[in-house]
C-alpha positions in Angstrom: -132.5 -114.3 -7.8 -133.5 -113.1 -11.1 -132.0 -114.5 -14.0 -132.2 -114.0 -17.7 -130.8 -116.3 -20.9 -128.9 -114.6 -23.0 -127.8 -116.5 -26.3 -124.9 -118.4 -27.2 -123.1 -116.5 -29.3 -123.6 -113.1 -27.6 -121.7 -114.2 -24.6 -119.4 -115.5 -27.0 -118.7 -112.1 -28.4 -118.3 -109.9 -25.4 -115.9 -112.4 -24.5 -114.3 -111.9 -27.6 -115.0 -107.9 -26.7 -116.7 -108.1 -30.2 -120.5 -107.6 -28.5 -122.5 -104.1 -29.1 -124.9 -105.0 -26.6 -123.1 -107.0 -23.6 -119.5 -104.9 -22.0 -117.5 -107.0 -19.9 -116.9 -105.4 -16.3 -115.6 -108.5 -14.8 -113.7 -112.0 -16.7 -112.1 -113.5 -14.2 -110.0 -116.9 -13.7 -111.8 -119.1 -10.5 -110.1 -123.0 -11.6 -107.4 -124.6 -13.7 -107.7 -127.9 -14.6 -105.2 -130.2 -16.7 -107.8 -129.6 -19.8 -109.7 -126.5 -18.4 -109.7 -123.0 -17.6 -112.7 -121.7 -15.7 -113.3 -117.9 -15.9 -116.7 -116.2 -13.6 -117.9 -113.6 -15.9 -119.8 -110.2 -14.7 -121.3 -108.2 -17.4 -123.0 -105.2 -18.7 -126.6 -105.4 -20.7 -125.8 -101.9 -22.5 -129.7 -101.5 -23.3 -130.7 -102.0 -20.0 -128.2 -101.2 -18.0 -128.1 -104.5 -15.8 -125.5 -106.5 -14.7 -125.3 -110.3 -14.8 -122.9 -113.6 -13.6 -122.3 -116.7 -16.0 -119.6 -119.0 -15.6 -117.1 -120.8 -19.1 -114.5 -122.3 -19.9 -112.1 -122.3 -22.0 -109.2 -125.2 -23.3 -105.9 -124.9 -21.2 -103.3 -125.1 -24.1 -103.3 -125.1 -27.8 -104.0 -128.8 -27.7 -107.7 -128.7 -26.0 -109.9 -126.9 -28.9 -112.7 -125.6 -26.4 -114.5 -122.3 -26.8 -116.9 -120.6 -24.4 -119.8 -122.0 -23.9 -119.1 -124.5 -26.5 -121.0 -127.3 -24.5 -123.9 -125.4 -23.7 -127.7 -124.8 -24.7 -127.8 -122.1 -26.8 -129.5 -119.9 -24.7 -127.3 -119.4 -21.4 -128.9 -118.4 -17.5 -127.4 -115.2 -16.3 -127.9 -114.5 -12.5 -128.4 -110.1 -12.5 -126.1 -109.2 -9.8 -125.8 -105.5 -8.5 -122.2 -103.7 -7.8 -121.6 -103.4 -4.1 -118.3 -101.1 -2.9 -116.6 -103.6 -0.8 -113.4 -101.6 1.9 -110.2 -103.5 1.9 -107.9 -103.3 4.9 -104.7 -104.0 3.5 -101.5 -104.1 6.1 -97.8 -102.3 5.4 -94.2 -102.7 7.3 -94.2 -99.7 10.1 -90.7 -97.9 9.1 
């Protein structure tokens, strides 16, 4: 899988909706713990038009002062992904 390194500060900015080069496509909670909330983030590199995936965590309460990527290196490896259309079948009650 192709990957690319992004500066930690730029990834934090995209999460806080303050990046000029990256755009959040999807940011969802994947798991929660007593002290931490885990997310996965899909974002678009506006300059190249490519999409990337990475994971981060934040503190679960105001007492856990953990910002995104706080315990990571200065550059974060993100996996290149591509959008795919998924057909979902749902069910409703018969009248």
